[in-house]
C-alpha positions in Angstrom: -5.4 -30.2 -8.5 -5.4 -33.3 -10.6 -7.0 -31.3 -13.5 -4.3 -28.7 -13.2 -1.5 -31.3 -13.4 -3.2 -32.8 -16.5 -3.4 -29.4 -18.2 0.2 -28.7 -17.4 1.2 -32.0 -18.9 -0.8 -31.2 -22.0 1.4 -28.2 -22.6 4.0 -30.7 -23.7 1.6 -32.7 -26.0 2.8 -33.3 -29.6 -0.3 -31.6 -31.0 -0.1 -27.8 -31.0 -3.8 -27.5 -30.8 -3.8 -29.5 -27.6 -1.0 -27.4 -26.2 -2.8 -24.1 -27.0 -6.0 -25.4 -25.5 -4.2 -26.4 -22.4 -2.7 -22.9 -22.1 -6.1 -21.2 -22.4 -7.6 -23.6 -19.9 -4.9 -23.0 -17.4 -5.5 -19.2 -17.6 -9.2 -19.9 -16.8 -8.3 -21.8 -13.7 -6.8 -18.7 -12.0 -4.4 -21.1 -10.3 -0.9 -19.7 -9.6 0.6 -23.1 -10.0 0.2 -22.6 -13.8 2.4 -19.5 -14.0 5.8 -21.1 -14.4 4.7 -23.8 -17.0 3.0 -21.0 -19.0 6.1 -18.9 -18.9 7.9 -21.8 -20.4 5.2 -22.2 -23.0 6.0 -18.7 -24.2 9.0 -20.4 -25.9 6.9 -23.0 -27.7 7.7 -23.5 -31.4 4.1 -22.9 -32.5 2.8 -19.3 -32.5 -0.7 -20.2 -31.4 0.7 -21.9 -28.2 2.8 -18.8 -27.4 -0.3 -16.6 -27.9 -2.4 -18.8 -25.7 0.3 -18.8 -23.0 0.5 -15.0 -23.1 -3.3 -14.6 -22.8 -3.4 -17.1 -20.0 -0.7 -15.3 -18.1 -2.7 -12.1 -18.5 -5.7 -13.8 -17.0 -3.6 -15.0 -14.1 -2.3 -11.5 -13.5 0.9 -12.8 -11.8 3.9 -10.4 -11.7 6.3 -13.3 -12.1 5.3 -13.4 -15.8 6.3 -9.8 -16.5 9.8 -10.3 -17.7 8.8 -13.2 -20.0 5.9 -11.2 -21.4 8.2 -8.2 -22.0 10.4 -10.5 -24.0 7.3 -11.7 -25.9 6.8 -8.1 -27.2 9.6 -8.9 -29.6 8.2 -12.2 -30.8 8.4 -12.8 -34.5 4.6 -13.3 -34.7 2.4 -10.2 -34.3 -0.4 -12.2 -32.7 1.9 -13.2 -29.9 3.1 -9.6 -29.5 -0.3 -8.0 -29.1 -1.3 -10.8 -26.7 1.8 -10.0 -24.6 0.9 -6.3 -24.6 -2.7 -7.2 -23.5 -1.4 -9.4 -20.7 1.0 -6.7 -19.5 -1.9 -4.3 -19.3 -3.8 -6.8 -17.3 -1.0 -7.3 -14.8 -0.3 -3.5 -14.5 3.3 -3.7 -13.5 5.4 -0.6 -14.0 8.4 -2.6 -15.3 6.5 -2.9 -18.6 6.1 0.8 -19.2 9.3 1.4 -21.3 8.9 -1.8 -23.3 5.3 -0.9 -24.1 6.3 2.6 -25.1 8.7 0.9 -27.6 5.9 -1.4 -28.7 3.9 1.7 -29.8 6.4 1.7 -32.8 5.5 -1.9 -33.8 4.9 -2.4 -37.5 1.5 -4.0 -36.8 -1.5 -1.8 -35.7 -2.9 -4.4 -33.3 0.3 -4.4 -31.3 0.3 -0.6 -31.1 -3.4 -0.6 -30.1 -2.9 -3.0 -27.2 0.4 -1.4 -26.1 -1.5 2.0 -25.9 -4.3 0.4 -23.9 -1.9 -1.4 -21.6 -0.1 1.9 -20.9 -3.5 3.5 -20.0 -4.2 0.6 -17.6 -0.8 0.8 -15.9 -1.3 4.6 -15.4 2.4 5.7 -15.4 3.0 9.3 -16.5 6.2 8.2 -18.3 3.9 7.1 -21.1 2.2 10.5 -21.8 4.5 11.9 -24.4 4.5 8.6 -26.4 0.8 8.4 -26.2 0.4 11.9 -27.4 2.6 11.0 -30.4 0.3 7.9 -31.0 -2.6 10.3 -31.5 -1.0 10.9 -34.9 -0.8 7.2 -35.8 -1.9 6.3 -39.4 -4.3 3.7 -38.0 -7.6 5.1 -36.5 -7.8 2.2 -34.0 -4.4 3.2 -32.6 -5.5 6.8 -32.3 -8.6 5.7 -30.4 -6.6 3.6 -28.0 -4.1 6.4 -27.4 -7.0 8.8 -26.7 -8.5 6.3 -24.2 -5.2 5.8 -22.5 -4.6 9.5 -22.1 -8.1 9.9 -20.6 -7.2 7.2 -18.1 -3.9 9.0 -17.2 -5.7 12.4 -16.8 -2.5 14.3 -17.5 -3.0 18.0 -18.4 -0.1 17.8 -20.9 -2.4 15.9 -23.3 -5.1 18.5 -23.5 -4.0 20.4 -26.6 -3.4 17.2 -28.6 -6.7 15.7 -27.5 -8.5 18.9 -28.6 -6.7 18.4 -32.0 -8.2 14.9 -32.2 -11.7 16.5 -32.1 -11.3 17.1 -35.8 -10.0 13.6 -36.6 -11.6 12.0 -39.7 -12.6 9.0 -37.6 -15.8 9.6 -35.5 -14.8 7.0 -32.9 -11.4 8.7 -32.4 -13.2 12.0 -31.9 -15.5 10.4 -29.3 -12.6 8.9 -27.4 -10.9 12.3 -27.4 -14.0 14.0 -26.0 -14.3 11.3 -23.3 -10.6 11.8 -22.4 -11.2 15.6 -22.1 -14.2 15.0 -19.9 -12.0 12.9 -17.6 -9.7 15.9 -17.2 -12.6 18.0 -15.8 -12.8 21.7 -15.1 -9.0 22.2 -15.5 -9.5 22.4 -19.3 -12.5 24.7 -19.5 -10.5 27.7 -20.8 -9.0 25.7 -23.6 -12.3 24.3 -24.6 -13.8 27.7 -24.7 -11.1 28.7 -27.1 -11.9 25.6 -29.1 -15.5 26.9 -29.4 -14.1 29.5 -31.7 -12.3 27.0 -34.0 -12.9 27.3 -37.7 -13.8 23.6 -38.0 -17.5 23.0 -36.9 -16.6 19.5 -35.8 -14.2 20.9 -33.2 -16.8 23.4 -32.0 -19.4 20.7 -31.7 -17.1 18.3 -29.8 -16.0 21.1 -27.5 -19.6 21.9 -26.7 -20.2 18.2 -26.0 -17.3 18.1 -23.5 -18.4 21.4 -21.8 -21.9 19.9 -21.4 -20.3 16.9 -19.6 -17.9 19.0 -17.5 -20.7 21.3 -16.3 -18.4 24.2 -15.3 -20.3 27.4 -14.7 -17.3 29.4 -16.0 -18.2 28.4 -19.5 -21.7 29.8 -19.4 -21.0 33.2 -20.9 -18.9 31.7 -23.8 -21.6 29.2 -24.5 -24.2 31.9 -24.6 -22.2 33.9 -27.1 -21.7 30.8 -29.3 -25.5 30.5 -29.7 -25.2 32.9 -32.6 -23.2 30.2 -34.6 -24.6 29.3 -38.0 -24.3 25.6 -37.3 -27.7 24.3 -36.1 -26.2 21.1 -34.7 -23.7 23.1 -32.7 -26.5 25.3 -31.4 -28.4 22.2 -30.2 -25.3 21.0 -28.4 -24.7 24.4 -26.8 -28.4 24.4 -25.6 -27.8 21.0 -24.0 -24.6 22.3 -22.4 -26.3 25.4 -21.0 -29.2 23.3 -19.7 -26.7 21.0 -17.9 -24.9 24.0 -16.4 -28.1 25.8 -15.4 -29.1 22.8 -13.3 -26.1 23.2 -11.0 -26.0 27.0 -10.8 
């Protein structure tokens, strides 16, 4: 307890490096006594102290910090804003959903990334439409985070947009979209079978990858027909999908 009091006292040190270090250390203690002092530290004059306080509050996962962290989403420094978004995702309080949706419009990509991931962690369906829009973000990292979040939400409304991401120029975004579609399971098999006839070979390959993971017997005939495709890589993926399905038939 003496160590906690010393760290709290250090939050008022003249040196911002000491204050920032104290904030991080308080988060690592997991002691709820640190919550109120850290909330106060979100108002510190130095951005690095505010960032440390936001991260520490996320580590503590105490709902008392939600309102202050929501306010920090509007901080003048983007490092503080993304840290606040991360912390809100760690706390998983539904009060943060609408502010995080608004943060998806932030000028800095890191803030948008962490806002998307936080919405996925909270798991509130109110975020689906905004996350679908984020799949069109100019920054590939944001698109990846939005795809991951939609996979976590498992909402059927996202299927068509996620299939669209299967032709994204960023391979990691395509991979996240495929993962998200796998999370939706057999509900999306019919749409994936349609995607197997898409003009873009990347979409066909990704659809085959998802069908392999879903292992739905209803896709067997469509996959067999697609074996005539001219794309050798696609044929390899189809063979893998057929093998996976055959093992459960």
